[in-house]
C-alpha positions as CSV (number, residue, x, y, z in Angstrom):
1,M,169.3,15.3,-42.5
2,R,169.3,15.0,-38.7
3,F,170.3,11.4,-38.4
4,E,169.6,11.0,-34.7
5,T,165.9,11.7,-35.3
6,L,165.4,8.8,-37.7
7,H,163.6,5.6,-36.7
8,P,166.1,2.8,-35.9
9,A,165.1,0.9,-39.1
10,D,165.8,4.0,-41.2
11,Q,169.1,4.5,-39.5
12,L,170.2,0.9,-40.3
13,V,169.2,1.2,-44.0
14,E,171.0,4.5,-44.3
15,M,174.3,3.2,-42.9
16,M,174.1,-0.1,-44.7
17,N,173.8,1.8,-47.9
18,R,176.8,3.8,-47.1
19,I,178.8,0.7,-46.2
20,Y,177.7,-1.3,-49.3
21,Y,177.9,1.5,-51.9
22,G,181.2,2.6,-50.3
23,G,182.7,-0.8,-51.3
24,M,183.0,-1.9,-47.7
25,T,180.9,-5.1,-47.8
26,T,179.2,-7.5,-50.1
27,V,175.6,-8.5,-50.9
28,S,175.7,-11.2,-48.2
29,G,178.3,-9.7,-45.8
30,G,178.0,-7.7,-42.7
31,N,175.3,-6.8,-40.2
32,L,174.3,-3.7,-38.2
33,S,172.1,-3.3,-35.1
34,V,170.7,-0.6,-32.8
35,R,169.4,-1.1,-29.3
36,D,166.6,1.3,-28.5
37,G,165.5,2.7,-25.1
38,E,163.1,-0.1,-24.4
39,G,165.8,-2.8,-24.9
40,N,164.7,-3.9,-28.3
41,I,167.5,-4.8,-30.8
42,W,166.8,-3.6,-34.3
43,I,169.1,-5.7,-36.7
44,T,169.6,-6.3,-40.4
45,P,168.2,-9.6,-41.7
46,T,170.0,-12.7,-42.9
47,S,170.2,-13.6,-46.6
48,V,168.8,-10.3,-47.9
49,D,170.6,-8.2,-50.4
50,K,172.6,-5.6,-48.5
51,G,172.5,-3.2,-51.4
52,G,168.7,-3.2,-51.6
53,L,167.6,-3.1,-47.9
54,T,164.4,-1.3,-47.1
55,R,163.0,-0.2,-43.7
56,G,160.5,-3.1,-43.9
57,D,163.3,-5.6,-44.1
58,I,164.7,-4.7,-40.7
59,C,164.1,-7.1,-37.8
60,C,163.1,-6.1,-34.3
61,V,164.2,-8.6,-31.5
62,H,162.3,-7.9,-28.3
63,P,163.9,-8.5,-24.8
64,D,161.8,-11.7,-24.5
65,G,163.4,-13.1,-27.7
66,S,160.4,-12.7,-29.9
67,V,161.1,-11.3,-33.4
68,E,159.1,-8.9,-35.6
69,G,159.9,-8.7,-39.3
70,P,159.5,-10.6,-42.6
71,Y,162.9,-12.3,-42.3
72,A,165.0,-14.0,-39.7
73,P,167.6,-11.7,-38.0
74,S,171.3,-11.9,-38.9
75,V,173.0,-15.1,-38.0
76,E,175.4,-12.9,-36.0
77,L,172.6,-11.9,-33.6
78,P,174.2,-13.9,-30.8
79,F,177.4,-11.8,-30.7
80,H,175.3,-8.5,-30.9
81,S,173.2,-9.7,-28.0
82,H,176.3,-10.7,-26.0
83,I,177.9,-7.3,-26.5
84,Y,174.8,-5.5,-25.4
85,R,174.6,-7.6,-22.3
86,I,178.1,-6.9,-21.1
87,R,178.3,-3.3,-22.2
88,P,175.2,-1.3,-21.3
89,D,176.9,1.9,-22.6
90,I,176.8,0.5,-26.2
91,G,173.8,1.4,-28.2
92,A,174.8,0.3,-31.7
93,I,177.0,-2.2,-33.5
94,V,178.6,-2.3,-36.9
95,H,180.1,-5.4,-38.4
96,A,181.3,-5.9,-42.0
97,H,184.2,-7.2,-44.1
98,P,186.0,-4.1,-45.7
99,P,188.9,-5.4,-47.8
100,A,191.8,-3.4,-46.2
101,L,190.8,-4.4,-42.7
102,V,190.2,-8.0,-43.7
103,G,193.8,-7.9,-45.0
104,F,194.9,-7.0,-41.5
105,S,192.7,-9.7,-39.9
106,L,194.3,-12.3,-42.2
107,A,197.7,-11.2,-41.0
108,R,196.4,-11.1,-37.4
109,L,197.5,-7.5,-37.1
110,V,195.7,-4.3,-35.9
111,P,196.2,-1.0,-37.8
112,D,198.2,1.6,-36.0
113,V,195.6,4.1,-34.7
114,E,198.4,6.6,-33.7
115,L,199.3,7.3,-37.3
116,L,196.6,9.9,-37.8
117,P,195.3,12.5,-35.3
118,G,192.0,11.8,-33.6
119,L,191.8,8.1,-34.4
120,K,192.9,6.8,-31.1
121,G,190.3,9.0,-29.4
122,L,187.6,7.9,-31.9
123,C,188.3,4.2,-31.8
124,G,189.2,3.9,-28.1
125,G,192.1,1.6,-29.1
126,A,191.7,-1.6,-31.1
127,S,192.0,-5.3,-30.3
128,M,191.8,-8.7,-32.0
129,A,189.3,-11.4,-31.3
130,A,190.1,-15.1,-31.8
131,Y,188.6,-16.9,-34.8
132,D,185.5,-19.1,-34.6
133,V,182.6,-20.1,-37.0
134,P,180.3,-17.1,-37.9
135,G,177.1,-17.2,-35.8
136,S,178.6,-19.6,-33.2
137,K,178.3,-19.1,-29.4
138,Q,182.1,-19.3,-29.1
139,L,182.6,-16.4,-31.6
140,G,180.3,-14.3,-29.6
141,E,182.2,-15.1,-26.4
142,N,185.5,-14.3,-28.2
143,I,184.3,-10.9,-29.3
144,A,182.6,-10.1,-26.0
145,K,185.8,-10.9,-24.1
146,E,187.5,-8.1,-25.9
147,F,184.6,-5.7,-25.4
148,A,184.7,-6.6,-21.7
149,K,188.3,-5.2,-21.6
150,G,186.9,-1.8,-22.6
151,Y,187.7,-1.9,-26.3
152,D,185.1,-0.6,-28.8
153,T,187.0,-1.6,-32.0
154,I,187.6,-5.3,-32.5
155,L,189.2,-7.0,-35.5
156,M,188.2,-10.7,-35.9
157,E,190.8,-13.2,-37.0
158,N,190.1,-14.2,-40.7
159,H,186.8,-12.4,-40.6
160,G,186.3,-8.6,-40.4
161,L,185.7,-5.8,-38.0
162,V,183.1,-5.1,-35.3
163,I,182.5,-1.7,-33.7
164,G,180.3,-0.9,-30.7
165,K,179.5,2.7,-29.8
166,E,176.8,4.7,-28.0
167,D,174.9,5.3,-31.3
168,L,175.0,4.1,-34.9
169,Q,176.4,7.3,-36.3
170,Q,179.5,7.0,-34.0
171,A,179.9,3.3,-34.7
172,F,179.8,3.9,-38.5
173,R,182.2,6.9,-38.3
174,T,184.7,4.7,-36.4
175,F,184.3,1.9,-38.8
176,E,184.8,4.1,-41.8
177,A,187.8,5.8,-40.2
178,M,189.4,2.5,-39.5
179,E,189.0,1.4,-43.1
180,F,190.6,4.7,-44.3
181,L,193.5,4.1,-41.9
182,A,194.0,0.5,-43.1
183,R,194.1,1.6,-46.7
184,T,196.6,4.4,-45.8
185,Q,198.8,2.1,-43.9
186,I,198.8,-0.6,-46.6
187,G,199.8,2.0,-49.2
188,A,202.5,3.5,-47.0
189,S,204.0,0.0,-46.5
190,R,204.8,-0.1,-50.2
191,L,206.6,3.2,-50.1
192,G,209.1,3.1,-47.2
193,K,209.2,3.6,-43.4
194,L,206.2,4.5,-41.4
195,I,206.5,7.8,-39.4
196,K,204.4,8.8,-36.4
197,P,203.5,12.3,-35.2
198,S,206.2,14.1,-33.3
199,C,203.8,15.3,-30.7
200,G,200.4,14.2,-29.2
201,T,197.9,13.1,-31.7
202,E,194.8,14.4,-29.9
203,Q,195.6,18.1,-30.0
204,T,194.0,18.8,-33.4
205,L,190.6,17.5,-32.2
206,R,189.5,20.7,-30.5
207,P,188.7,23.8,-32.5
208,P,190.1,27.1,-31.2
209,F,187.7,29.4,-29.4
210,L,186.4,32.2,-31.6
211,E,184.2,35.1,-30.4
212,T,180.7,34.9,-31.9
213,V,178.7,37.6,-33.7
214,N,175.1,37.9,-34.8
215,R,174.9,38.1,-38.6
216,G,172.6,39.7,-41.1
217,P,170.9,38.1,-44.1
218,A,173.1,36.1,-46.5
219,G,173.9,37.7,-49.8
220,V,173.6,36.0,-53.2
221,R,177.3,35.1,-53.3
222,E,177.3,33.5,-49.9
223,R,174.2,31.5,-50.7
224,A,175.8,30.2,-53.9
225,L,179.0,29.3,-52.1
226,R,176.9,27.4,-49.5
227,R,175.3,25.4,-52.2
228,D,178.5,24.7,-54.1
229,L,180.5,23.7,-51.0
230,C,177.9,21.2,-49.9
231,A,177.6,19.7,-53.4
232,L,181.4,19.3,-53.6
233,L,181.6,17.8,-50.2
234,R,179.0,15.2,-51.2
235,R,181.1,14.4,-54.3
236,A,184.3,14.3,-52.3
237,Y,182.6,11.8,-49.9
238,G,181.6,9.6,-52.9
239,Q,185.1,9.7,-54.2
240,K,186.6,8.7,-50.8
241,L,188.5,12.0,-50.6
242,V,186.9,12.7,-47.2
243,S,185.2,10.5,-44.6
244,A,182.2,11.2,-42.4
245,D,184.7,12.2,-39.7
246,F,187.2,14.4,-41.5
247,G,187.2,16.9,-44.4
248,E,187.5,20.7,-44.1
249,F,186.3,23.0,-46.9
250,S,186.2,26.7,-47.0
251,A,185.5,29.5,-49.5
252,R,186.1,33.2,-49.4
253,V,182.9,35.3,-49.4
254,D,184.6,38.7,-49.5
255,G,187.7,40.4,-48.3
256,N,187.2,39.7,-44.6
257,S,184.9,36.7,-44.4
258,F,184.7,33.1,-45.5
259,L,182.5,30.0,-45.1
260,I,183.8,26.8,-43.5
261,T,182.6,23.4,-42.5
262,P,181.4,22.9,-38.9
263,F,183.3,21.0,-36.3
264,G,182.2,17.4,-35.7
265,A,179.5,17.1,-38.3
266,D,179.1,14.1,-40.6
267,R,180.5,15.3,-44.0
268,K,178.0,13.4,-46.1
269,L,174.9,14.8,-44.2
270,L,175.9,18.5,-44.2
271,E,173.3,21.0,-45.3
272,M,173.8,24.5,-46.5
273,E,172.7,26.0,-43.2
274,D,175.3,24.0,-41.3
275,L,178.3,25.9,-42.8
276,V,179.8,28.5,-40.6
277,L,180.4,32.1,-41.6
278,V,183.6,33.6,-40.2
279,R,184.0,37.4,-40.4
280,D,186.9,39.4,-39.0
281,G,188.0,36.4,-36.9
282,K,184.6,35.9,-35.4
283,C,182.1,33.2,-36.2
284,E,178.3,33.4,-36.5
285,S,176.6,32.6,-33.2
286,G,175.4,29.1,-32.4
287,K,178.0,27.3,-34.6
288,T,181.5,26.0,-34.2
289,P,183.9,26.1,-37.1
290,D,186.3,23.3,-38.0
291,C,189.6,22.6,-36.2
292,H,192.0,24.5,-38.5
293,V,189.9,27.6,-38.9
294,R,192.8,29.9,-38.0
295,F,194.8,28.4,-40.9
296,H,192.0,29.0,-43.3
297,Q,191.7,32.6,-42.1
298,A,195.5,33.1,-42.3
299,L,195.5,31.8,-45.9
300,Y,192.9,34.3,-47.1
301,E,194.7,37.1,-45.3
302,A,198.1,36.2,-46.8
303,N,197.1,35.2,-50.4
304,A,194.8,37.3,-52.6
305,D,194.7,34.4,-55.1
306,A,193.2,32.0,-52.6
307,Q,189.4,31.7,-52.9
308,A,189.0,28.2,-51.5
309,L,190.9,25.8,-49.2
310,F,190.2,22.1,-49.0
311,L,191.7,19.7,-46.3
312,A,191.2,16.0,-46.9
313,R,192.5,12.6,-46.1
314,P,192.4,10.4,-49.2
315,S,194.2,7.1,-48.5
316,S,196.7,7.1,-51.4
317,A,198.0,10.6,-50.8
318,M,198.0,10.0,-47.1
319,A,200.2,7.0,-47.6
320,F,202.9,9.5,-48.5
321,A,202.0,11.6,-45.4
322,V,202.5,8.8,-43.0
323,S,205.7,7.4,-44.6
324,D,209.1,8.9,-45.3
325,A,208.6,8.7,-49.1
326,A,208.6,11.9,-51.1
327,F,205.5,12.8,-53.2
328,D,206.6,14.1,-56.6
329,A,204.0,15.4,-59.0
330,R,206.1,15.1,-62.1
331,T,204.2,12.0,-63.2
332,I,201.9,13.0,-66.0
333,P,201.4,16.6,-67.4
334,E,198.0,17.1,-65.6
335,S,199.6,16.3,-62.3
336,Y,202.4,18.8,-62.7
337,I,200.0,21.5,-64.0
338,M,197.6,21.1,-61.1
339,L,200.0,20.3,-58.2
340,R,203.3,21.9,-59.3
341,F,205.7,21.4,-56.4
342,P,203.7,19.8,-53.4
343,L,205.0,21.0,-50.0
344,R,205.7,18.6,-47.2
345,L,204.8,20.3,-43.9
346,P,205.6,19.0,-40.4
347,Y,202.8,17.6,-38.2
348,G,201.0,20.2,-36.2
349,S,202.1,23.2,-38.4
350,L,198.6,24.1,-39.5
351,R,197.7,24.8,-35.9
352,A,201.0,25.8,-34.3
353,E,202.1,28.3,-37.0
354,P,199.0,29.1,-39.2
355,E,200.3,32.4,-40.5
356,R,203.7,31.3,-41.4
357,T,202.4,28.0,-42.9
358,A,199.8,29.9,-44.9
359,R,202.4,32.1,-46.5
360,R,204.1,29.1,-48.0
361,L,201.1,28.3,-50.2
362,S,200.8,30.0,-53.6
363,L,199.8,29.3,-57.2
364,K,203.3,27.8,-57.6
365,T,202.9,25.7,-54.5
366,P,199.1,25.2,-54.1
367,V,199.2,21.8,-52.5
368,A,200.8,20.5,-49.3
369,L,201.0,17.2,-47.5
370,V,201.0,17.6,-43.7
371,E,202.8,14.7,-42.1
372,N,200.4,12.4,-40.2
373,D,197.5,14.8,-40.7
374,C,196.0,15.7,-44.1
375,L,196.4,16.8,-47.7
376,C,195.5,20.5,-48.3
377,A,195.0,22.5,-51.5
378,M,194.2,26.1,-52.2
379,G,192.2,27.1,-55.2
380,T,191.0,30.1,-57.2
381,T,187.5,28.6,-56.9
382,P,186.0,25.8,-54.7
383,L,186.0,23.5,-57.8
384,N,189.7,24.3,-58.5
385,A,190.6,23.3,-54.9
386,F,188.5,20.1,-55.2
387,D,190.2,19.3,-58.5
388,R,193.7,19.7,-57.0
389,I,192.8,17.2,-54.2
390,E,191.3,14.8,-56.7
391,V,194.4,15.0,-59.0
392,A,196.7,14.6,-56.0
393,E,194.9,11.4,-55.0
394,F,194.9,10.0,-58.5
395,S,198.6,10.8,-58.8
396,A,199.5,9.2,-55.5
397,A,197.4,6.1,-56.4
398,S,199.4,5.9,-59.7
399,L,202.7,6.1,-57.9
400,L,201.5,3.3,-55.5
401,N,200.5,1.1,-58.4
402,C,203.9,1.9,-60.1
403,A,205.7,0.8,-57.0
404,A,204.2,-2.6,-57.3
405,V,205.4,-3.1,-60.9
406,G,208.5,-1.1,-61.5
407,E,210.4,2.2,-60.9
408,A,208.6,5.4,-61.9
409,V,210.2,7.5,-64.6
410,K,209.5,11.1,-63.9
411,I,209.0,13.9,-66.4
412,S,212.4,15.5,-67.1
413,D,213.4,19.0,-66.3
414,E,213.3,20.0,-70.0
415,E,209.8,18.5,-70.3
416,V,208.7,20.4,-67.2
417,R,210.0,23.7,-68.7
418,Q,208.0,23.0,-71.9
419,I,204.8,22.4,-69.8
420,E,205.4,25.7,-67.9
421,K,205.8,27.6,-71.2
422,D,202.9,26.0,-73.1
423,F,200.5,26.4,-70.1
424,H,201.7,29.8,-68.9
425,L,202.5,28.5,-65.4
426,P,204.1,30.8,-62.8
427,V,207.8,30.1,-62.4
């Protein structure tokens, strides 16, 4: 799907579906809008089920104030209109009440956008708008005041979040990334002290330059891997293992080539032809591979067992990556079997030392948490790498839940040895 070619009404329905079915708003909560090139504001209606919107439900508010559509526009239209008036660079607005961010709004706090790479650049910083009654003129003025300062990401006291960006896809990606961050920071606060990157957080945003090469027709194995990687990415998105903005997946095609996700693409909307083939350190022409492509390449060169590599940012596992708490997989047998001894790698190591870092991954240590960056897992198949990420997230969530009720009792050394013997694990 090429989102930017959709009609504004279809764009609004697509993104409201992702927000609602992603658990980030309720039937009655939230509203989205798009301003088109003629100055019309396309906006979600009031009092219509957010989980069942159709393109025919969307309202169009013309510059003269007249409205087209079967329903009245959202009661929050005043603040949308106010933002568009003072910020001509903004073309779309997302507003909703995702639980983690509402938690911050109740505490009158803003999540720390410097905890994870790229967020500060994506969000443009974040601010807090003073409370007022929904739909009121004063609330619109309170929000617009923060946008007038140059902020694009505004939390609203005792209310929710509002994002304004040049288009709806960018607004949604910022909104989703902020909710991921909020869940991560809340989880980390249960574990210990928050840590921040030791160097600039923006350097991982730009992929390295690779020479390009024209490629021939794809073989059967490559086509099967393209299909499988896209299917697993869509599943990972549904499981909240990746967001629209982050999630790198690759798979080995043969001894000197692999497929990898493209830089900057919405993970949920990826099609098979979007994946990038890298062969002998060169990528197919007309495409840009993801940020850590050199680490993916180094892993395949260093480890014959590696057939797939998955980098993700699921919020429970990332709570360990942004805190000083150790992540121990000796929780339940499945966790130890799949994760073994998870590595903890310093921030920036995937890019600064890809070859050295890649040599640390093996079947005995197939999973690593990279501080303030990501969770990564190698696998003998794409499904195996996906499974390790999923098990790591479930294990981390279990440890977070345990922290709220009592102290975790880990599997003993003797019990670990028995698991290794019974399941023929490398030692």
